[in-house]
C-alpha positions, 0 to 999 in steps of 0.5 A: 636706296633711292635718294629720299631713302639716303636723305632720311636716313642722313643722321649728320643731317637729321641730328642738326635739324631736330636740335634746330627744331627743339631750340625753336620749341623750348625758345616759344616756351620760354616765351610763353612763360615770359609773356603769359601767352602763346605766340605761335611766331616764335617756331620760326622767330630768329633770336631768344633764348635759347639760340636755335642757330647755335643749337643747330651748328654745334649739333652738327659739329658734335654728330659729324665728329661722332659719326665721321671722327674728329679727324674728318673734313666735315668736322672741321667745316662743321667746327669752323661753320659753327664758330663763325655762326655763333660769332655773328649771332653773339657780335654782328647781330647784338649790334642790329638789335641795338640800333633797331633798340634806337629806331624804336625809341625814334619811333615813339618820339615821332608821327607813326606811319606805314603801319606803325613802321612795320610794327615797330622793327623786329627787334628779337634779331640777336643773340645773348651770349648766355643764349647762344651757350645755352642753344650750344649745349643743347645741341652738342648734347641732343647730338650726343642722345641720338648720333 
C-alpha cells in the first residue's frame, strides 16, 4: 500500500478534516442567513458559529479514542491539543476581538487611510464560549457517526 493510499484510509486524519469542512460550511450558512447574502469567504474564515477549530480538535480526540482506545498516546495527545485550542479560541482570541473593536472605533473617529486601514481590521478572530461548545459538540458527533 503506497503512502497516498494509507493517508486516504486514515480515519484519524480524515474524520477531523471532514468535521472542519462541515463546520466551515455551517458557518457560511449561518452568516448568510444573518447577513442576508452569501459570502464565500466564510468557507475559510476564522471565528464565527460554530467553531471549526473546536470541531476539528474534538473530532480528532473522539476519533482517536474510538479507533485507538482511550488509553492510547494518540488519544491523550489529542485531548491535550483540544484543550489548548479551545482555551485559545475563547480566551486569547476574545481578547484580540475586544482590541479589534476598540481599534475599529478609533478608526471611525480618525481619518481613514491605507485602504481604510485594511477594511477596519478583521473582527471575527475569536469565538464565544457557545461557539466553541457548538463546534466541539459537532466534532464529537461527527466522529462518532463516521468512525
